[in-house]
N, CA, C and O atoms as a CHARMM CRD file, in Angstrom:
* protein
*
  268
    1    1 UNK  N    -47.54900  13.89100  55.55400 PROA 1      0.00000
    2    1 UNK  CA   -46.44000  14.53600  56.20600 PROA 1      0.00000
    3    1 UNK  C    -45.39700  13.51500  56.68000 PROA 1      0.00000
    4    1 UNK  O    -44.21500  13.84400  56.78000 PROA 1      0.00000
    5    2 UNK  N    -45.81300  12.31600  56.96400 PROA 2      0.00000
    6    2 UNK  CA   -44.88100  11.30700  57.44100 PROA 2      0.00000
    7    2 UNK  C    -43.97000  10.81700  56.31900 PROA 2      0.00000
    8    2 UNK  O    -42.89800  10.27500  56.58900 PROA 2      0.00000
    9    3 UNK  N    -44.38700  11.00500  55.04400 PROA 3      0.00000
   10    3 UNK  CA   -43.53800  10.58600  53.93500 PROA 3      0.00000
   11    3 UNK  C    -42.34600  11.52900  53.75400 PROA 3      0.00000
   12    3 UNK  O    -41.34300  11.13500  53.15800 PROA 3      0.00000
   13    4 UNK  N    -42.43200  12.74700  54.24700 PROA 4      0.00000
   14    4 UNK  CA   -41.36100  13.72200  54.07000 PROA 4      0.00000
   15    4 UNK  C    -40.18500  13.48800  55.01400 PROA 4      0.00000
   16    4 UNK  O    -39.08000  13.96400  54.75000 PROA 4      0.00000
   17    5 UNK  N    -40.39900  12.77900  56.08300 PROA 5      0.00000
   18    5 UNK  CA   -39.32300  12.52500  57.04300 PROA 5      0.00000
   19    5 UNK  C    -38.41500  11.42600  56.52000 PROA 5      0.00000
   20    5 UNK  O    -38.88200  10.39400  56.03800 PROA 5      0.00000
   21    6 UNK  N    -37.13100  11.65600  56.62000 PROA 6      0.00000
   22    6 UNK  CA   -36.16700  10.66400  56.15900 PROA 6      0.00000
   23    6 UNK  C    -35.41700  10.10900  57.35200 PROA 6      0.00000
   24    6 UNK  O    -35.11400  10.82100  58.30900 PROA 6      0.00000
   25    7 UNK  N    -35.12700   8.83500  57.27200 PROA 7      0.00000
   26    7 UNK  CA   -34.39600   8.17600  58.35200 PROA 7      0.00000
   27    7 UNK  C    -32.91000   8.15200  57.98100 PROA 7      0.00000
   28    7 UNK  O    -32.50200   7.37100  57.12100 PROA 7      0.00000
   29    8 UNK  N    -32.10800   8.98900  58.61300 PROA 8      0.00000
   30    8 UNK  CA   -30.67400   9.07900  58.31800 PROA 8      0.00000
   31    8 UNK  C    -29.85000   8.07400  59.09700 PROA 8      0.00000
   32    8 UNK  O    -28.64600   7.97300  58.86200 PROA 8      0.00000
   33    9 UNK  N    -30.44400   7.32900  60.01300 PROA 9      0.00000
   34    9 UNK  CA   -29.68000   6.36500  60.79500 PROA 9      0.00000
   35    9 UNK  C    -29.23900   5.18400  59.94400 PROA 9      0.00000
   36    9 UNK  O    -28.25000   4.52700  60.27000 PROA 9      0.00000
   37   10 UNK  N    -29.96200   4.89700  58.84700 PROA 10     0.00000
   38   10 UNK  CA   -29.57500   3.78800  57.97400 PROA 10     0.00000
   39   10 UNK  C    -28.28900   4.11300  57.22400 PROA 10     0.00000
   40   10 UNK  O    -27.54200   3.19800  56.87700 PROA 10     0.00000
   41   11 UNK  N    -28.01000   5.38200  56.96600 PROA 11     0.00000
   42   11 UNK  CA   -26.77700   5.74500  56.26200 PROA 11     0.00000
   43   11 UNK  C    -25.56400   5.59000  57.15000 PROA 11     0.00000
   44   11 UNK  O    -24.46000   5.38000  56.64700 PROA 11     0.00000
   45   12 UNK  N    -25.73500   5.68500  58.44700 PROA 12     0.00000
   46   12 UNK  CA   -24.60800   5.58600  59.36000 PROA 12     0.00000
   47   12 UNK  C    -24.37100   4.15400  59.82300 PROA 12     0.00000
   48   12 UNK  O    -23.34800   3.87000  60.44600 PROA 12     0.00000
   49   13 UNK  N    -25.29500   3.25400  59.53100 PROA 13     0.00000
   50   13 UNK  CA   -25.16400   1.87200  59.95100 PROA 13     0.00000
   51   13 UNK  C    -24.23700   1.13800  58.99200 PROA 13     0.00000
   52   13 UNK  O    -24.39400   1.24600  57.77600 PROA 13     0.00000
   53   14 UNK  N    -23.28200   0.39900  59.52300 PROA 14     0.00000
   54   14 UNK  CA   -22.31700  -0.29200  58.66200 PROA 14     0.00000
   55   14 UNK  C    -22.95900  -1.48900  57.98000 PROA 14     0.00000
   56   14 UNK  O    -22.51000  -1.89200  56.90700 PROA 14     0.00000
   57   15 UNK  N    -24.00200  -2.07200  58.57600 PROA 15     0.00000
   58   15 UNK  CA   -24.66100  -3.21800  57.95200 PROA 15     0.00000
   59   15 UNK  C    -25.58900  -2.79200  56.82600 PROA 15     0.00000
   60   15 UNK  O    -25.82000  -3.58000  55.90900 PROA 15     0.00000
   61   16 UNK  N    -26.12600  -1.58800  56.85500 PROA 16     0.00000
   62   16 UNK  CA   -27.08300  -1.15500  55.84900 PROA 16     0.00000
   63   16 UNK  C    -26.41100  -0.52900  54.63700 PROA 16     0.00000
   64   16 UNK  O    -26.94900  -0.61800  53.53400 PROA 16     0.00000
   65   17 UNK  N    -25.25100   0.10400  54.80700 PROA 17     0.00000
   66   17 UNK  CA   -24.58000   0.79400  53.70800 PROA 17     0.00000
   67   17 UNK  C    -23.34700  -0.00900  53.31300 PROA 17     0.00000
   68   17 UNK  O    -22.31700   0.07300  53.98200 PROA 17     0.00000
   69   18 UNK  N    -23.44100  -0.79000  52.22600 PROA 18     0.00000
   70   18 UNK  CA   -22.34100  -1.68100  51.86200 PROA 18     0.00000
   71   18 UNK  C    -21.14700  -0.93500  51.29400 PROA 18     0.00000
   72   18 UNK  O    -20.03400  -1.45800  51.33200 PROA 18     0.00000
   73   19 UNK  N    -21.34100   0.28000  50.76400 PROA 19     0.00000
   74   19 UNK  CA   -20.21200   1.04600  50.23700 PROA 19     0.00000
   75   19 UNK  C    -19.31000   1.48800  51.38200 PROA 19     0.00000
   76   19 UNK  O    -18.08900   1.35300  51.30400 PROA 19     0.00000
   77   20 UNK  N    -19.90400   2.01000  52.43300 PROA 20     0.00000
   78   20 UNK  CA   -19.11400   2.44100  53.58200 PROA 20     0.00000
   79   20 UNK  C    -18.45400   1.25200  54.27300 PROA 20     0.00000
   80   20 UNK  O    -17.29700   1.33500  54.68400 PROA 20     0.00000
   81   21 UNK  N    -19.18100   0.15400  54.39900 PROA 21     0.00000
   82   21 UNK  CA   -18.61300  -1.00800  55.07600 PROA 21     0.00000
   83   21 UNK  C    -17.48400  -1.62500  54.26000 PROA 21     0.00000
   84   21 UNK  O    -16.48900  -2.06700  54.83400 PROA 21     0.00000
   85   22 UNK  N    -17.61300  -1.66600  52.93700 PROA 22     0.00000
   86   22 UNK  CA   -16.53700  -2.23500  52.13000 PROA 22     0.00000
   87   22 UNK  C    -15.29700  -1.34900  52.17500 PROA 22     0.00000
   88   22 UNK  O    -14.17700  -1.85900  52.18700 PROA 22     0.00000
   89   23 UNK  N    -15.47900  -0.03400  52.20000 PROA 23     0.00000
   90   23 UNK  CA   -14.34000   0.88000  52.32400 PROA 23     0.00000
   91   23 UNK  C    -13.66000   0.69300  53.67600 PROA 23     0.00000
   92   23 UNK  O    -12.43200   0.68200  53.76700 PROA 23     0.00000
   93   24 UNK  N    -14.46700   0.54800  54.72500 PROA 24     0.00000
   94   24 UNK  CA   -13.92700   0.34500  56.06400 PROA 24     0.00000
   95   24 UNK  C    -13.13300  -0.96100  56.13800 PROA 24     0.00000
   96   24 UNK  O    -12.01900  -0.98300  56.66000 PROA 24     0.00000
   97   25 UNK  N    -13.70800  -2.05100  55.61300 PROA 25     0.00000
   98   25 UNK  CA   -13.00700  -3.33400  55.64800 PROA 25     0.00000
   99   25 UNK  C    -11.76700  -3.32800  54.76500 PROA 25     0.00000
  100   25 UNK  O    -10.80000  -4.02800  55.06500 PROA 25     0.00000
  101   26 UNK  N    -11.77400  -2.55600  53.68500 PROA 26     0.00000
  102   26 UNK  CA   -10.59000  -2.43400  52.84400 PROA 26     0.00000
  103   26 UNK  C     -9.45500  -1.77200  53.61800 PROA 26     0.00000
  104   26 UNK  O     -8.32600  -2.26400  53.60700 PROA 26     0.00000
  105   27 UNK  N     -9.74900  -0.65900  54.29000 PROA 27     0.00000
  106   27 UNK  CA    -8.70800   0.02900  55.05200 PROA 27     0.00000
  107   27 UNK  C     -8.24100  -0.79200  56.24500 PROA 27     0.00000
  108   27 UNK  O     -7.05700  -0.76200  56.58100 PROA 27     0.00000
  109   28 UNK  N     -9.13300  -1.51500  56.88500 PROA 28     0.00000
  110   28 UNK  CA    -8.73600  -2.38100  58.00800 PROA 28     0.00000
  111   28 UNK  C     -7.83900  -3.51100  57.50600 PROA 28     0.00000
  112   28 UNK  O     -6.85800  -3.85900  58.16300 PROA 28     0.00000
  113   29 UNK  N     -8.16600  -4.08200  56.35300 PROA 29     0.00000
  114   29 UNK  CA    -7.33500  -5.16300  55.82600 PROA 29     0.00000
  115   29 UNK  C     -5.96200  -4.64500  55.39900 PROA 29     0.00000
  116   29 UNK  O     -4.95700  -5.32000  55.62100 PROA 29     0.00000
  117   30 UNK  N     -5.90200  -3.46500  54.79400 PROA 30     0.00000
  118   30 UNK  CA    -4.60400  -2.88100  54.42300 PROA 30     0.00000
  119   30 UNK  C     -3.76500  -2.62300  55.66600 PROA 30     0.00000
  120   30 UNK  O     -2.57200  -2.92400  55.68200 PROA 30     0.00000
  121   31 UNK  N     -4.38400  -2.06300  56.71800 PROA 31     0.00000
  122   31 UNK  CA    -3.66600  -1.82000  57.96500 PROA 31     0.00000
  123   31 UNK  C     -3.17700  -3.12300  58.58000 PROA 31     0.00000
  124   31 UNK  O     -2.04900  -3.18700  59.06800 PROA 31     0.00000
  125   32 UNK  N     -4.00600  -4.16300  58.56400 PROA 32     0.00000
  126   32 UNK  CA    -3.61300  -5.44800  59.14600 PROA 32     0.00000
  127   32 UNK  C     -2.45700  -6.07300  58.37200 PROA 32     0.00000
  128   32 UNK  O     -1.53300  -6.61600  58.97800 PROA 32     0.00000
  129   33 UNK  N     -2.49400  -6.00500  57.05800 PROA 33     0.00000
  130   33 UNK  CA    -1.41000  -6.57200  56.24800 PROA 33     0.00000
  131   33 UNK  C     -0.10900  -5.80900  56.49300 PROA 33     0.00000
  132   33 UNK  O      0.94600  -6.42400  56.64800 PROA 33     0.00000
  133   34 UNK  N     -0.17100  -4.48400  56.52900 PROA 34     0.00000
  134   34 UNK  CA     1.03400  -3.69600  56.79600 PROA 34     0.00000
  135   34 UNK  C      1.58800  -3.96400  58.18600 PROA 34     0.00000
  136   34 UNK  O      2.80400  -4.03100  58.37000 PROA 34     0.00000
  137   35 UNK  N      0.69700  -4.11900  59.17000 PROA 35     0.00000
  138   35 UNK  CA     1.15500  -4.41600  60.53500 PROA 35     0.00000
  139   35 UNK  C      1.83400  -5.78100  60.59900 PROA 35     0.00000
  140   35 UNK  O      2.85100  -5.93300  61.27400 PROA 35     0.00000
  141   36 UNK  N      1.28200  -6.77500  59.90300 PROA 36     0.00000
  142   36 UNK  CA     1.90100  -8.10500  59.89100 PROA 36     0.00000
  143   36 UNK  C      3.25400  -8.08800  59.18900 PROA 36     0.00000
  144   36 UNK  O      4.20800  -8.70400  59.66500 PROA 36     0.00000
  145   37 UNK  N      3.34400  -7.39300  58.06900 PROA 37     0.00000
  146   37 UNK  CA     4.61200  -7.33400  57.34200 PROA 37     0.00000
  147   37 UNK  C      5.67800  -6.60600  58.16400 PROA 37     0.00000
  148   37 UNK  O      6.82000  -7.05700  58.25100 PROA 37     0.00000
  149   38 UNK  N      5.29900  -5.49000  58.75600 PROA 38     0.00000
  150   38 UNK  CA     6.25200  -4.74700  59.57200 PROA 38     0.00000
  151   38 UNK  C      6.68000  -5.55200  60.79800 PROA 38     0.00000
  152   38 UNK  O      7.85400  -5.53800  61.16700 PROA 38     0.00000
  153   39 UNK  N      5.75200  -6.24100  61.42300 PROA 39     0.00000
  154   39 UNK  CA     6.09400  -7.07600  62.57600 PROA 39     0.00000
  155   39 UNK  C      7.00500  -8.22400  62.20700 PROA 39     0.00000
  156   39 UNK  O      7.93800  -8.54300  62.94500 PROA 39     0.00000
  157   40 UNK  N      6.74300  -8.85500  61.06200 PROA 40     0.00000
  158   40 UNK  CA     7.60000  -9.95700  60.63200 PROA 40     0.00000
  159   40 UNK  C      8.99000  -9.46800  60.24800 PROA 40     0.00000
  160   40 UNK  O      9.98200 -10.12900  60.55500 PROA 40     0.00000
  161   41 UNK  N      9.07600  -8.32500  59.58600 PROA 41     0.00000
  162   41 UNK  CA    10.39200  -7.77900  59.23500 PROA 41     0.00000
  163   41 UNK  C     11.18400  -7.41400  60.48500 PROA 41     0.00000
  164   41 UNK  O     12.39300  -7.64000  60.54500 PROA 41     0.00000
  165   42 UNK  N     10.51200  -6.85500  61.47300 PROA 42     0.00000
  166   42 UNK  CA    11.18300  -6.51200  62.72600 PROA 42     0.00000
  167   42 UNK  C     11.67200  -7.76300  63.44300 PROA 42     0.00000
  168   42 UNK  O     12.78200  -7.78600  63.97300 PROA 42     0.00000
  169   43 UNK  N     10.83900  -8.80800  63.45900 PROA 43     0.00000
  170   43 UNK  CA    11.23400 -10.05100  64.11800 PROA 43     0.00000
  171   43 UNK  C     12.40500 -10.70300  63.39100 PROA 43     0.00000
  172   43 UNK  O     13.32100 -11.21900  64.03100 PROA 43     0.00000
  173   44 UNK  N     12.38300 -10.68600  62.06700 PROA 44     0.00000
  174   44 UNK  CA    13.50800 -11.24700  61.31400 PROA 44     0.00000
  175   44 UNK  C     14.78500 -10.45800  61.53700 PROA 44     0.00000
  176   44 UNK  O     15.86600 -11.04000  61.62200 PROA 44     0.00000
  177   45 UNK  N     14.67400  -9.13800  61.63200 PROA 45     0.00000
  178   45 UNK  CA    15.86300  -8.31300  61.86600 PROA 45     0.00000
  179   45 UNK  C     16.44400  -8.57600  63.25800 PROA 45     0.00000
  180   45 UNK  O     17.66300  -8.62500  63.42200 PROA 45     0.00000
  181   46 UNK  N     15.58200  -8.74300  64.25000 PROA 46     0.00000
  182   46 UNK  CA    16.07100  -8.96400  65.60800 PROA 46     0.00000
  183   46 UNK  C     16.66700 -10.35200  65.79700 PROA 46     0.00000
  184   46 UNK  O     17.54800 -10.52700  66.64000 PROA 46     0.00000
  185   47 UNK  N     16.21300 -11.34100  65.04000 PROA 47     0.00000
  186   47 UNK  CA    16.74300 -12.69900  65.18300 PROA 47     0.00000
  187   47 UNK  C     17.58400 -13.08400  63.97500 PROA 47     0.00000
  188   47 UNK  O     17.59200 -14.24500  63.56600 PROA 47     0.00000
  189   48 UNK  N     18.28800 -12.11800  63.40700 PROA 48     0.00000
  190   48 UNK  CA    19.07400 -12.37800  62.20300 PROA 48     0.00000
  191   48 UNK  C     20.27400 -13.26400  62.52500 PROA 48     0.00000
  192   48 UNK  O     20.64400 -13.45400  63.68300 PROA 48     0.00000
  193   49 UNK  N     20.86400 -13.79500  61.46200 PROA 49     0.00000
  194   49 UNK  CA    22.02200 -14.66700  61.59800 PROA 49     0.00000
  195   49 UNK  C     23.20900 -13.85000  62.07400 PROA 49     0.00000
  196   49 UNK  O     23.58500 -12.85000  61.46100 PROA 49     0.00000
  197   50 UNK  N     23.77800 -14.28300  63.15300 PROA 50     0.00000
  198   50 UNK  CA    24.94100 -13.59800  63.69900 PROA 50     0.00000
  199   50 UNK  C     26.20100 -14.28900  63.16100 PROA 50     0.00000
  200   50 UNK  O     26.38500 -15.49600  63.31700 PROA 50     0.00000
  201   51 UNK  N     27.05600 -13.49200  62.52700 PROA 51     0.00000
  202   51 UNK  CA    28.25100 -14.02800  61.89100 PROA 51     0.00000
  203   51 UNK  C     29.22700 -14.53500  62.95100 PROA 51     0.00000
  204   51 UNK  O     29.62800 -13.78200  63.83900 PROA 51     0.00000
  205   52 UNK  N     29.60500 -15.79900  62.85900 PROA 52     0.00000
  206   52 UNK  CA    30.55100 -16.32200  63.84700 PROA 52     0.00000
  207   52 UNK  C     31.96800 -15.80100  63.58100 PROA 52     0.00000
  208   52 UNK  O     32.32100 -15.47200  62.44900 PROA 52     0.00000
  209   53 UNK  N     32.73700 -15.73500  64.60600 PROA 53     0.00000
  210   53 UNK  CA    34.12600 -15.30800  64.50000 PROA 53     0.00000
  211   53 UNK  C     35.00800 -16.49600  64.90400 PROA 53     0.00000
  212   53 UNK  O     35.43000 -16.59000  66.05600 PROA 53     0.00000
  213   54 UNK  N     35.28700 -17.40400  63.95400 PROA 54     0.00000
  214   54 UNK  CA    36.02700 -18.61900  64.31100 PROA 54     0.00000
  215   54 UNK  C     37.51400 -18.32600  64.52200 PROA 54     0.00000
  216   54 UNK  O     38.06200 -17.34400  64.02200 PROA 54     0.00000
  217   55 UNK  N     38.11800 -19.19800  65.26100 PROA 55     0.00000
  218   55 UNK  CA    39.55700 -19.11700  65.47300 PROA 55     0.00000
  219   55 UNK  C     40.26900 -19.61000  64.20600 PROA 55     0.00000
  220   55 UNK  O     39.96400 -20.69100  63.70200 PROA 55     0.00000
  221   56 UNK  N     41.21200 -18.81900  63.69800 PROA 56     0.00000
  222   56 UNK  CA    41.95900 -19.16900  62.49100 PROA 56     0.00000
  223   56 UNK  C     43.41300 -19.31200  62.87900 PROA 56     0.00000
  224   56 UNK  O     43.96100 -18.50400  63.63000 PROA 56     0.00000
  225   57 UNK  N     44.02300 -20.35200  62.35500 PROA 57     0.00000
  226   57 UNK  CA    45.44100 -20.54900  62.64400 PROA 57     0.00000
  227   57 UNK  C     46.24800 -19.38200  62.08700 PROA 57     0.00000
  228   57 UNK  O     45.93400 -18.84000  61.02700 PROA 57     0.00000
  229   58 UNK  N     47.25900 -19.01800  62.79800 PROA 58     0.00000
  230   58 UNK  CA    48.05700 -17.86600  62.37200 PROA 58     0.00000
  231   58 UNK  C     48.81000 -18.13900  61.07300 PROA 58     0.00000
  232   58 UNK  O     49.15700 -17.19600  60.36200 PROA 58     0.00000
  233   59 UNK  N     49.07100 -19.40000  60.74700 PROA 59     0.00000
  234   59 UNK  CA    49.79500 -19.70900  59.50400 PROA 59     0.00000
  235   59 UNK  C     48.87700 -19.66900  58.28200 PROA 59     0.00000
  236   59 UNK  O     49.37800 -19.63800  57.15800 PROA 59     0.00000
  237   60 UNK  N     47.57600 -19.66700  58.45400 PROA 60     0.00000
  238   60 UNK  CA    46.67400 -19.66200  57.29900 PROA 60     0.00000
  239   60 UNK  C     45.95900 -18.31700  57.11400 PROA 60     0.00000
  240   60 UNK  O     44.98900 -18.23200  56.36100 PROA 60     0.00000
  241   61 UNK  N     46.42500 -17.28900  57.78300 PROA 61     0.00000
  242   61 UNK  CA    45.82700 -15.97200  57.61500 PROA 61     0.00000
  243   61 UNK  C     46.33400 -15.31400  56.33400 PROA 61     0.00000
  244   61 UNK  O     47.21300 -15.85100  55.66000 PROA 61     0.00000
  245   62 UNK  N     45.77200 -14.14100  56.00100 PROA 62     0.00000
  246   62 UNK  CA    46.18500 -13.43100  54.79300 PROA 62     0.00000
  247   62 UNK  C     47.65800 -13.02700  54.87800 PROA 62     0.00000
  248   62 UNK  O     48.41300 -13.15500  53.91300 PROA 62     0.00000
  249   63 UNK  N     48.03800 -12.54600  56.03300 PROA 63     0.00000
  250   63 UNK  CA    49.45500 -12.28500  56.30100 PROA 63     0.00000
  251   63 UNK  C     49.88400 -13.26300  57.37400 PROA 63     0.00000
  252   63 UNK  O     49.73200 -12.99300  58.56500 PROA 63     0.00000
  253   64 UNK  N     50.41600 -14.39200  56.95900 PROA 64     0.00000
  254   64 UNK  CA    50.73600 -15.43900  57.94100 PROA 64     0.00000
  255   64 UNK  C     51.86600 -15.03800  58.88800 PROA 64     0.00000
  256   64 UNK  O     52.78000 -14.28900  58.54500 PROA 64     0.00000
  257   65 UNK  N     51.75100 -15.56700  60.06500 PROA 65     0.00000
  258   65 UNK  CA    52.78500 -15.36000  61.07700 PROA 65     0.00000
  259   65 UNK  C     53.38300 -16.73000  61.41700 PROA 65     0.00000
  260   65 UNK  O     52.72400 -17.60100  61.98500 PROA 65     0.00000
  261   66 UNK  N     54.62600 -16.87800  61.05400 PROA 66     0.00000
  262   66 UNK  CA    55.28900 -18.14800  61.30200 PROA 66     0.00000
  263   66 UNK  C     56.05800 -18.08600  62.59800 PROA 66     0.00000
  264   66 UNK  O     56.48200 -17.02400  63.05200 PROA 66     0.00000
  265   67 UNK  N     56.22200 -19.24200  63.17400 PROA 67     0.00000
  266   67 UNK  CA    56.95800 -19.33200  64.44000 PROA 67     0.00000
  267   67 UNK  C     58.44000 -19.32700  64.20000 PROA 67     0.00000
  268   67 UNK  O     59.21900 -19.39600  65.15100 PROA 67     0.00000
């Protein structure tokens, strides 16, 4: 009678079931990569190059203004 009992706790253990653990680590790695890419893109967008607005002489503009 003891042979008929099955131990289902081994199926829920991540160390005993390599299929479930590999699927879990795959999804965790995909989430981590997406989080890093999104974080880096956000950081690059926030610290982007700000276009300077230099002073241009009035005589060298597209429509020059002479004195």
